[in-house]
C-alpha positions, 0 to 999 in steps of 0.5 A: 250330762250336757245341755243337748242331752238334757233338752233331748231328755225333756223332749223324750219325756214329753212325747212319751206322755200317755194319751190319757194324760195329754187329754187331761192336760188339754181339758184342764187348759180348755176349762181354765180358759172358760172359767177365766172368761166366765169369771171376768164376765160375772165381775164385769156385770157386778155379780162378784157374789156369783163369781165367788159361789162359782169358785167355791162350787168348782173347788168343792166339786173337785174335792168330792171327786178327788176323795170319792174314787167311785166318781169319774171326772165326768161327774166333776164337769157337771158342776160348772156345766150346770152353773154355766147354764144358770148364768146363761139364763140369768144374763141372757140379755147381756150375753145377747149384747156381747154376741151382737157386738162381735158379729160381723155386721155392716156397721155405721161408724159415727165420727165426730168430725168438725161438723159434728163437734160438741160443746157444752152450749150445743149439748144443753140446747139438744137436751132442752129440745129433746125434753120439750119434744117428748113432753109436747108429744106426751100431752098429745098422746103422740107415740114416739121412739127416740134412740140415743146411740153411743158409738156404732149403729148396725147399718141395716137399722139406719138403712131401714129408715130415711137418713136425715143428718139434721140438727136436733129441734123439737119442731123437727122431732114432733113433725116426724112423729106426727100421726099418720105421717110416713115416719110416724111408726118408726124410730128416730136415731140420734147420735150426738147433736145430729138426727141420723135417721127416722122411720127406722125398724128395730128388733122386738124384744121377746122377753116374757117379763115385759108387762102385757099392757106394753105394745109393739112400740115399747117392745121395739124400744126395749129390744134395741137396748138388749143388743146394742149399747143405746138408750130408748126414749118411748112415748106411749100412744095410748097413755102419753106416758114417757118411758126410758129403756136401757140394757133391756130394762124399762123405767116408766113414768119418766118426768122432766128431771129423769129425762134430763138426767138420762140425757145429761149422762148420754151427752157427758159420754159423747163429750168425753168421746169427742175430746179424746 
């Protein structure tokens, strides 16, 4: 048998495969791809133990279906389906952030041009000015939200406020959040060493686990971190307590050391990005 006849034989055997077999192969490919992305998602979110349980559940379900003729393949699908539902419930915030990141939105790209260059001295000055402003507003019970953006910001959030493109200073931050001024109730967006905008409207969090004593300002500060990779610094207008929101979670009663640690981490990422 020559090569042509062999190729022809393989092709004929392929096109003569029963439709049920083709459907099974197609389903196997689809589920394999789904399992791959699910496992990668769990591993990227530090849930290796959950990934191991998932693999074990799939193998166990396949074994049960294989040795129980009365069960159909549809029964086996229930195992991963229930597991996927559990993952969606547990990681709703992370999934929401992934969806937001891939949406076809109008984005404002933050570029590190010469005017936005970052160095260690400028970074230390920005950290000191932000911490000073937060502590002063905390003492006066002045409500505020400062968002530290890393990378891209949805254009509609920037457009909802007033663009400033100003250098960071405690005086400017405090004047923006001074009570009864036009920009007081909105959020300030900071990227690198620049205040991009102020008076911006943020999406509110609908997480039922947020303490009831936290109002709209805190829900807005948390909400933006659920959908975008940013950090929110929040000052309570009622108590003066400073909070830090990150990835949908909030840490209250932040002191100067916690603020500096958060800002150092943020500016370290900015420095690395600017040097690339």
